[in-house]
C-alpha positions as CSV (number, residue, x, y, z in Angstrom):
1,M,17.5,-46.3,118.0
2,I,16.7,-44.2,121.0
3,D,13.0,-45.2,120.7
4,K,14.1,-48.9,120.9
5,L,16.1,-48.1,124.2
6,K,13.1,-46.6,125.8
7,Y,11.3,-49.9,125.6
8,I,13.9,-52.0,127.2
9,P,12.1,-53.2,130.4
10,F,15.0,-52.2,132.7
11,I,15.3,-48.7,131.2
12,K,11.5,-48.2,131.1
13,K,11.4,-49.1,134.9
14,L,14.3,-46.7,135.6
15,N,12.6,-43.9,133.7
16,Q,9.7,-44.0,136.1
17,Y,11.9,-42.3,138.7
18,Q,11.4,-38.5,138.7
19,A,15.2,-37.7,138.8
20,M,16.3,-39.8,135.8
21,P,16.6,-37.1,133.3
22,I,19.2,-35.5,135.6
23,I,21.0,-38.9,135.9
24,W,21.0,-39.6,132.2
25,W,22.4,-36.1,131.3
26,T,25.1,-36.6,134.0
27,I,26.0,-40.0,132.6
28,L,26.3,-38.5,129.1
29,V,28.6,-35.8,130.4
30,L,30.7,-38.3,132.1
31,L,31.0,-40.6,129.1
32,L,31.7,-38.1,126.5
33,P,35.3,-37.2,127.6
34,F,36.2,-40.9,127.4
35,I,34.6,-41.2,124.0
36,F,36.5,-38.1,122.8
37,S,39.8,-39.7,124.1
38,L,39.0,-43.0,122.2
39,C,38.4,-41.0,119.0
40,R,41.8,-39.3,119.6
41,I,40.3,-35.7,119.6
42,P,43.1,-33.4,120.7
43,T,42.9,-32.1,124.3
44,V,42.5,-28.5,123.3
45,W,39.3,-29.4,121.3
46,R,38.1,-31.6,124.0
47,V,38.4,-28.9,126.6
48,G,37.0,-26.2,124.4
49,L,34.1,-27.9,122.8
50,L,33.2,-30.5,125.4
51,F,34.1,-29.0,128.8
52,I,33.3,-25.3,127.9
53,V,30.5,-25.3,125.4
54,F,28.6,-28.6,125.7
55,N,28.9,-29.2,129.4
56,C,27.9,-25.6,130.2
57,L,24.8,-25.9,128.1
58,V,23.9,-29.2,129.7
59,S,24.5,-27.8,133.2
60,Y,22.2,-24.8,132.4
61,H,19.5,-27.4,131.1
62,L,19.9,-29.4,134.3
63,G,19.2,-26.3,136.3
64,I,16.0,-25.7,134.4
65,L,15.1,-29.4,134.8
66,V,15.6,-29.3,138.6
67,K,13.1,-26.5,138.8
68,K,10.7,-27.9,136.3
69,I,10.6,-31.3,137.8
70,A,10.6,-29.7,141.4
71,L,13.5,-31.7,142.7
72,K,15.5,-31.0,145.8
73,W,18.4,-28.5,145.5
74,Y,21.0,-31.1,146.2
75,W,20.3,-32.6,142.7
76,L,22.3,-29.6,141.4
77,L,25.5,-31.2,143.0
78,L,25.3,-34.4,141.1
79,L,26.9,-33.2,137.8
80,P,29.7,-31.1,139.3
81,V,30.7,-33.7,141.9
82,C,30.7,-36.6,139.3
83,F,32.7,-34.4,136.9
84,C,35.2,-33.6,139.5
85,L,35.6,-37.2,140.3
86,I,36.4,-38.0,136.7
87,V,38.8,-35.1,136.5
88,L,40.7,-36.4,139.6
89,I,41.0,-39.9,137.7
90,K,42.0,-38.8,134.2
91,Y,42.6,-35.0,133.7
92,A,44.7,-32.2,135.1
93,N,43.7,-30.7,138.5
94,Y,43.0,-27.2,136.9
95,N,39.9,-28.9,135.3
96,L,38.3,-29.0,138.6
97,L,37.4,-25.4,138.2
98,F,34.8,-26.6,135.6
99,G,32.9,-28.3,138.3
100,L,32.4,-24.9,140.0
101,I,31.5,-23.4,136.6
102,Y,28.9,-26.1,136.0
103,L,27.4,-25.4,139.4
104,I,27.1,-21.7,138.6
105,F,25.4,-22.5,135.3
106,E,23.0,-24.9,137.0
107,I,22.1,-22.1,139.5
108,F,21.5,-19.8,136.5
109,G,19.1,-22.3,135.0
110,L,17.4,-22.7,138.4
111,M,16.9,-18.9,138.5
112,D,15.0,-19.0,135.3
113,R,15.5,-15.4,134.1
114,Q,15.2,-13.9,137.5
115,F,18.6,-12.3,137.5
116,Y,17.6,-8.9,138.6
117,K,14.8,-9.6,141.1
């Protein structure tokens, strides 16, 4: 099914842009909380699995992608800012802290195992 999506002309044209992997991952991170809500997954599981585990892994991966694709540093801000906007709309304000956590994980991914240098 994903292979079929790649060959849709509009998506094929979008994927020509260098920053599209960052944007696709951000869209996924923004849609999953709403999908979890529609599936009536309890809030504790949503925060635990989605916000802590999955989104931290995605943000670390985005930091690696920013370095690999050689994008500007401000692409690191896309996921945390968009996530904070979603939190302001739907979730409790203490979830805004996750935006900062995601930014930190992206910076760790950007550092690429150079923690002690």
